C-alpha positions as CSV (number, residue, x, y, z in Angstrom):
1,M,-4.9,53.0,-25.1
2,P,-3.2,55.8,-26.9
3,D,-2.4,55.3,-30.6
4,S,1.1,56.4,-29.8
5,I,1.9,53.0,-28.4
6,L,4.1,51.0,-30.8
7,I,4.2,47.2,-30.6
8,R,7.5,45.8,-32.1
9,P,9.7,42.7,-32.0
10,A,12.2,42.8,-29.2
11,T,16.0,42.6,-29.9
12,P,19.0,41.7,-27.7
13,A,19.6,45.5,-27.4
14,D,16.4,45.7,-25.4
15,S,17.7,43.6,-22.5
16,A,18.2,46.4,-20.0
17,A,14.8,48.0,-20.7
18,V,13.0,44.7,-20.4
19,T,14.8,43.8,-17.2
20,Q,13.8,47.2,-15.8
21,L,10.2,46.6,-16.8
22,F,10.1,43.2,-15.0
23,R,11.8,44.7,-11.9
24,R,9.1,47.4,-11.7
25,S,6.2,45.1,-12.6
26,Y,6.5,41.8,-10.8
27,P,7.5,43.0,-7.3
28,Q,4.4,45.3,-7.3
29,L,1.9,42.9,-8.8
30,L,2.7,39.5,-7.3
31,P,2.8,40.0,-3.5
32,E,-1.0,39.7,-3.1
33,Y,-0.8,36.2,-4.6
34,Y,2.5,34.7,-3.3
35,A,4.2,34.3,0.1
36,P,7.1,36.7,0.8
37,Q,9.6,33.8,0.9
38,T,8.5,32.5,-2.4
39,L,8.9,35.9,-4.0
40,Q,12.3,36.5,-2.3
41,A,13.6,33.3,-3.9
42,A,11.9,33.7,-7.3
43,L,12.1,37.4,-8.2
44,P,15.9,37.3,-9.1
45,F,15.0,34.7,-11.7
46,I,11.8,36.1,-13.2
47,T,12.9,39.8,-13.3
48,T,15.8,39.3,-15.8
49,A,15.3,39.5,-19.5
50,Q,15.9,36.1,-21.2
51,P,18.4,36.5,-24.2
52,A,16.7,33.6,-26.1
53,L,13.3,35.5,-26.0
54,L,14.9,38.7,-27.1
55,E,16.4,36.9,-30.1
56,C,13.4,34.8,-31.2
57,G,11.6,37.4,-33.3
58,T,8.2,36.5,-31.7
59,Y,8.7,38.4,-28.4
60,Y,7.3,41.9,-28.5
61,L,7.6,45.2,-26.7
62,A,5.0,48.0,-26.2
63,Q,6.7,51.4,-26.3
64,D,5.4,54.9,-25.9
65,S,6.4,57.8,-28.2
66,Q,9.5,58.4,-26.1
67,G,10.7,54.8,-26.5
68,T,9.9,53.8,-22.9
69,V,9.1,50.1,-22.6
70,L,5.7,49.8,-21.0
71,G,5.0,46.1,-21.8
72,A,6.5,43.0,-23.1
73,G,5.4,39.5,-24.1
74,G,5.5,37.0,-26.9
75,W,5.5,33.3,-27.8
76,T,7.9,30.5,-28.7
77,D,7.6,26.9,-29.6
78,V,9.8,26.2,-26.5
79,S,8.0,25.5,-23.3
80,P,9.4,27.3,-20.2
81,A,9.0,24.1,-18.3
82,R,9.8,21.2,-20.6
83,G,11.7,22.4,-23.6
84,I,10.6,21.8,-27.2
85,A,6.8,21.8,-27.7
86,A,4.8,19.2,-29.5
87,P,4.2,20.0,-33.2
88,G,1.5,22.6,-33.6
89,E,1.9,23.9,-30.0
90,G,3.2,27.3,-28.8
91,H,3.8,28.9,-25.5
92,I,3.0,32.5,-24.4
93,R,6.1,33.8,-22.7
94,H,7.0,36.3,-20.0
95,V,4.2,38.9,-20.4
96,A,4.5,42.0,-18.2
97,T,3.0,45.5,-18.1
98,H,4.4,48.5,-16.3
99,P,2.2,49.0,-13.1
100,S,1.4,52.5,-14.2
101,H,-0.1,51.2,-17.5
102,L,-2.3,48.3,-16.2
103,R,-5.7,47.8,-17.7
104,Q,-5.0,49.9,-20.7
105,G,-4.9,47.0,-23.2
106,L,-1.1,46.6,-23.5
107,A,-0.9,43.0,-22.4
108,R,-4.0,42.2,-24.5
109,R,-2.4,43.7,-27.6
110,M,0.8,41.8,-27.1
111,V,-1.0,38.5,-26.5
112,E,-3.3,39.1,-29.6
113,R,-0.1,39.9,-31.6
114,S,1.5,36.7,-30.3
115,L,-1.6,34.6,-31.2
116,A,-1.8,36.0,-34.7
117,S,1.9,35.4,-35.3
118,A,1.6,31.9,-33.9
119,R,-1.3,31.1,-36.3
120,E,0.9,32.3,-39.2
121,F,3.5,29.8,-38.1
122,G,0.9,27.0,-38.1
123,V,0.4,26.8,-34.3
124,L,-2.9,25.2,-33.4
125,R,-2.8,25.4,-29.6
126,M,-1.2,28.0,-27.4
127,N,-0.2,27.2,-23.8
128,C,1.0,29.4,-21.0
129,M,2.3,29.2,-17.5
130,S,0.5,32.0,-15.8
131,T,1.2,33.6,-12.5
132,F,-1.7,33.4,-10.0
133,A,-2.0,37.2,-10.6
134,A,-2.6,36.8,-14.4
135,K,-4.9,33.8,-14.3
136,S,-8.1,35.9,-14.8
137,F,-6.4,37.9,-17.6
138,Y,-5.6,34.7,-19.6
139,Q,-9.1,33.3,-19.0
140,A,-10.5,36.5,-20.5
141,M,-8.2,35.9,-23.5
142,G,-9.8,32.5,-24.0
143,F,-7.4,30.3,-22.1
144,S,-8.6,27.4,-19.9
145,V,-7.0,26.2,-16.7
146,L,-5.4,22.8,-16.9
147,L,-3.8,22.6,-13.5
148,E,-1.6,24.3,-10.9
149,V,2.0,23.4,-11.3
150,E,5.3,24.3,-9.5
151,L,8.0,25.6,-11.9
152,T,11.6,24.9,-10.9
153,L,13.5,28.1,-11.6
154,A,16.8,26.8,-10.1
155,P,17.8,24.0,-7.8
156,G,15.7,24.5,-4.7
157,V,13.8,27.5,-6.2
158,H,10.2,26.7,-7.0
159,F,7.4,29.0,-8.2
160,P,3.7,28.1,-8.2
161,A,2.0,28.8,-11.5
162,V,-1.2,27.9,-13.5
163,Q,-0.8,25.8,-16.6
164,M,-3.3,27.1,-19.2
165,T,-4.2,26.4,-22.8
166,R,-6.4,27.6,-25.7
167,V,-7.1,26.5,-29.2
168,L,-6.2,29.0,-32.0
């Protein structure tokens, strides 16, 4: 990966760029793993930047030297499925890489940054809700599969995922 890639905390001002990244990434990377009707229902929910993540200080962006957002991801102590985490637990949140920059280490760098930050905050265990497409990536990052789950994105909108965890 080029040294010109900057990893920095996201801010609310990054909302449009992060949403644009998600809208380029997920529709291209997920169809191999999910039924068309599942994606049709879920994509409007998972391709929009979440203000709480952009404000948390532990959600990061990978940018090139022109400022283009090529990746995003971070962690919080709030579970995307069940609210506040148990003491000492964190959750990897909404990791995405631009399709033209896959397998160049961007997601790895963001997850490593997230894990290091979480350790500084005293987090002992990191969890994530992985897409089926990202399961092998998280396993390579030391996460273990707990079980497959179905996330409720909105009333009547469900999205299959893989609940994973790792000790820090």
